C-alpha positions in Angstrom: 126.7 189.6 30.0 130.5 189.5 29.5 131.7 192.9 30.8 135.2 192.5 29.4 136.6 193.7 32.7 139.9 192.3 34.0 140.0 190.3 37.2 140.0 192.8 40.2 139.9 195.7 37.8 138.0 198.0 40.2 140.4 197.7 43.1 143.5 197.8 40.8 142.2 201.0 39.2 142.0 202.5 42.7 145.6 201.6 43.5 146.7 202.8 40.1 144.9 206.2 40.1 145.8 206.9 43.7 149.2 205.4 43.8 150.9 208.4 45.5 148.6 208.0 48.5 149.2 204.3 48.8 153.0 204.8 48.3 153.0 207.4 51.1 150.9 205.0 53.3 153.5 202.2 52.7 156.3 204.5 53.6 154.5 205.5 56.8 154.0 201.8 57.7 157.7 201.1 57.3 158.6 204.1 59.4 156.1 203.2 62.1 157.4 199.6 62.0 161.0 200.7 62.6 159.8 203.1 65.3 158.0 200.3 67.0 161.0 198.0 66.9 163.3 200.7 68.4 160.9 202.0 71.1 159.8 200.6 74.4 156.9 200.7 76.9 154.0 203.0 76.3 155.6 204.7 73.4 156.0 201.4 71.6 152.3 200.5 72.4 151.2 203.9 70.9 153.3 203.4 67.7 151.9 199.8 67.3 148.4 201.2 67.8 148.9 203.8 65.1 150.4 201.3 62.7 147.6 198.8 63.3 144.9 201.4 62.8 146.4 202.8 59.6 146.8 199.3 58.2 143.2 198.3 59.2 141.6 201.4 57.8 143.4 201.3 54.5 142.8 197.6 54.0 139.2 198.0 54.9 138.6 200.7 52.3 140.3 198.4 49.7 138.2 195.4 50.7 135.0 197.4 50.4 136.0 198.7 47.0 136.9 195.1 45.9 133.4 194.0 47.1 131.6 196.8 45.3 133.4 197.0 42.0 134.7 193.5 41.5 132.6 191.0 43.5 129.1 192.3 42.9 127.3 192.4 39.5 127.4 196.2 39.4 128.8 196.3 35.9 126.4 193.7 34.5 123.9 196.6 34.6 121.0 194.3 35.4 120.0 196.8 38.1 119.0 199.2 35.2 116.6 196.6 33.7 113.5 197.8 35.6 113.7 201.3 34.2 112.5 200.5 30.7 115.6 200.9 28.6 114.9 199.0 25.3 115.6 199.2 21.6 113.5 202.4 21.2 115.2 204.2 24.1 117.3 207.4 23.7 120.0 207.2 26.4 122.4 209.9 27.5 125.3 208.7 29.7 127.3 211.4 31.5 130.7 211.0 33.1 133.2 213.3 34.8 136.3 212.3 32.9 136.4 208.5 33.6 133.9 206.4 31.7 133.6 202.7 32.6 129.9 202.3 31.6 129.2 203.6 28.1 130.6 200.6 26.2 128.8 198.3 28.6 125.5 200.2 28.1 125.9 199.9 24.3 126.5 196.2 24.6 123.7 195.6 27.2 121.0 197.7 25.6 121.8 197.8 21.8 120.3 198.9 19.5 119.1 201.7 21.9 120.5 205.1 20.8 123.4 206.1 23.1 124.9 209.6 23.4 127.8 210.3 25.8 128.8 213.5 27.5 132.0 214.2 29.5 131.9 217.3 31.8 135.5 217.0 33.0 137.1 220.5 33.4 140.8 220.4 34.3 140.5 223.9 35.9 137.7 222.7 38.3 138.4 219.0 38.7 142.0 219.2 39.9 142.4 215.8 41.5 145.4 214.0 39.9 143.6 210.7 40.1 141.1 211.8 37.5 143.9 212.8 35.1 145.5 209.4 35.6 142.1 207.7 34.9 141.6 209.7 31.7 145.1 208.7 30.5 144.4 205.0 31.2 141.0 204.8 29.6 140.2 206.4 26.3 136.9 208.2 25.6 134.0 206.2 24.3 133.7 207.0 20.5 131.9 210.3 19.7 131.9 211.5 23.4 130.9 215.1 23.6 133.1 217.3 25.9 130.7 219.7 27.6 130.5 222.4 30.2 128.0 222.0 33.0 127.2 225.7 32.7 126.1 225.3 29.1 125.1 221.8 28.1 124.7 221.4 24.4 121.3 221.8 22.9 119.8 219.1 20.7 118.0 215.9 21.2 115.9 214.9 24.1 116.3 211.6 26.0 114.2 208.9 27.6 117.0 208.0 30.1 119.8 210.2 31.4 122.4 208.3 33.5 125.1 209.6 35.8 127.0 206.9 37.5 129.6 207.9 40.2 129.9 211.3 38.3 127.6 214.0 39.5 129.4 214.4 42.9 132.3 215.9 41.0 130.2 219.1 40.6 131.1 220.5 43.9 129.3 223.8 43.7 125.6 223.5 44.8 124.3 226.2 42.5 126.2 224.8 39.5 124.8 221.3 40.3 121.3 222.7 40.4 121.7 224.5 37.1 123.0 221.4 35.5 120.2 219.1 36.7 117.7 221.8 35.7 119.1 221.7 32.2 119.0 217.9 32.2 115.3 217.9 33.3 114.6 220.1 30.2 116.1 217.4 28.0 113.8 214.6 29.2 111.3 213.2 26.9 107.8 212.8 28.4 107.9 210.0 31.0 111.7 210.2 30.9 114.0 209.4 33.9 117.3 210.6 35.3 119.1 207.8 37.1 121.9 209.0 39.5 124.1 206.4 41.2 126.5 207.6 43.9 128.2 206.9 47.2 126.7 208.9 49.9 128.3 210.7 52.9 126.7 208.4 55.4 127.6 205.9 58.2 128.3 202.9 55.9 130.7 204.8 53.6 132.2 206.7 56.6 133.2 203.3 58.1 134.5 202.1 54.8 136.3 205.1 53.5 136.9 207.2 56.8 138.2 210.6 55.7 137.5 209.8 52.0 133.8 210.0 52.7 134.0 213.8 52.7 134.4 213.7 48.9 130.9 212.3 48.7 127.7 214.3 49.2 125.2 213.6 51.9 121.7 212.4 51.0 120.2 215.7 52.1 122.3 217.6 49.6 121.2 215.4 46.7 117.5 215.8 47.7 117.9 219.6 47.8 119.6 219.5 44.4 116.8 217.4 42.9 114.0 219.5 44.4 115.6 222.8 43.4 116.0 221.4 39.8 112.3 220.5 39.5 112.8 216.8 39.8 111.0 214.3 42.0 112.5 211.1 43.4 110.5 208.2 41.9 112.6 205.5 43.6 115.6 205.4 46.0 117.4 202.1 46.0 120.5 200.6 47.6 123.0 198.6 45.6 124.9 197.2 48.6 125.0 199.4 51.7 127.6 201.6 50.1 125.9 202.6 46.8 122.6 204.5 46.3 120.6 205.0 43.1 118.1 207.8 42.8 115.5 207.4 40.0 114.1 210.9 39.1 111.4 212.3 36.9 110.3 215.8 36.1 108.0 217.2 38.8 104.5 218.2 37.8 104.3 221.9 36.9 
């Protein structure tokens, strides 16, 4: 499937949405380079070590992001094929202010019914990178702006998808309430499919301090259990991305 994505769109988005961080990193490298040139002995060795470590960690995180978002078939969406999305499916796709998947889902699984929710709340989700992402990418047509505390009532769905979105709900209790509400919207036999980076060793190596923005696997399992959901399948898409396939627990 032609995704319509630009070459290296994933890593370029990261640079664009987080440009103040990378600008600050570049300035620090220049300062450290000058300091290394002007210093001697053990002090110079220390400065060179700091410069090398900073360069390595930053380039490593960008290289991993390039691999995940640009070099793998992530956005081909073939990894969703085993979960029964077809022309009769009713699909709900949920994002946190940055939606790269709804247009692809419509293209990949048409004529399945697709509804899109965006739970971005500027008062809660204060990261400037999200605001830049929203400015760069328009909403999918007919996207519903919702609140996690009170999802809209209405239709039920065979598949509910959250791709790199649910971790933005930082409060544990709020996350449980939201997933409980989503469980209530599942059709019989329906699935919730959650795809996330985890706070684990692989992502810690790749993203160092940035891994703290992700949730550990144990937090996700607690959320699912408290929401009345069971993990049907847990699958790795690369060592850095995990998908949980959930269904309503037997009452």
